[in-house]
C-alpha positions, 0 to 999 in steps of 0.5 A: 800652591800646595806645600809638602809636608815634613816628616815631623808632620807626618809624625802627626798622623795616628794612621802612619805609626799604626800602620808603622807598627802593624809593618814592625811587627810583620817585620819582626816575624818573617826576618826572625824566622827567614833568620833562625828557622835553618839553624833551628831546623838543623840544631832541634830539629835534626834536618841536613841542610839538603833537605832543609833549602828543599822544604824552606821554600814552601813556607816563601811561597806560601807567603808570596800567595797569601800577598796575592790573595790578600790584596785581590781579597781586599778589593773585592769584598773587604775594603774598608774593613781592613782592620779586621784581615788584619787582626785574624791574620796576625792571631793566626800568625801567633797561633801558627808560631806557637804551634810551630815549636811545640811541633811534634814532627818536622812535616807539623814544623813546615805546614805551620811555619807556611800557614804564617807566612801565609796570612802575613799576606793579608797584613801586607796588603793591608799595610801597603794599600790602605794609604794609597785611600785615605791620605791625600797624594801630598803626604802619601809619600812621606807616610810610606817612607815612615811606615817602610822604616817601621818595617826596616826596624823589625827587619833590623832587631830580629835576627839580633835580638833572637840571637841575643835571646837564645844565646842567653838562654842556652840554647833555647829557641822557644826563647827567641819565638815569643820574642816574635809572638810579642812583636806580632801582639804589638800589631794587634794592638796597632791594627785594632787602632785603625778606622774600620771605616777609613775612606776618600772622604774622611781620613784622607781629607780630615787628617792630612787637610791639617798638614796642607797649606794653600 
């Protein structure tokens, strides 16, 4: 009989930490933008509320498309190379965020935000597809719990930390954008540590094997 590992045991699996940190970085960016783009567009870019509500739906749509295409790309071409897809996507997100708050026009702000949201999709696809391929069934539930905890922490902290930074720096939004960029960089570091050749024959049998008692 196989005993299910405790959450403490799951903490010993490096990949679960890496995926949780990646999800923390992505959630920080996504929820940071969701929380603070509306006041940024109104206060800094001079948008009216009606125009803002119409244009801010474009990045959300881009994000949904990115998740779908990211999943298809992993399934068809990049299985086993997810770490590289995640790293490239993080880099594009960071560049887009930097260009966003330096953009000379509102239209470019929306374009850069849409690019950022689109490329969060492949990272999300990586985070939630990789465990199914590399972890055994007796640890995958606990692993997803840990990964989601990382995302929840990012989503919880982003609005508060960004608001605090904006207040401390007297309404300068650049400080808040640099916070979410820093969290995205943390995601790159975590993604770089993933095993590029993780397959069911190695990590799923080697890491979780130590957690099973037959």
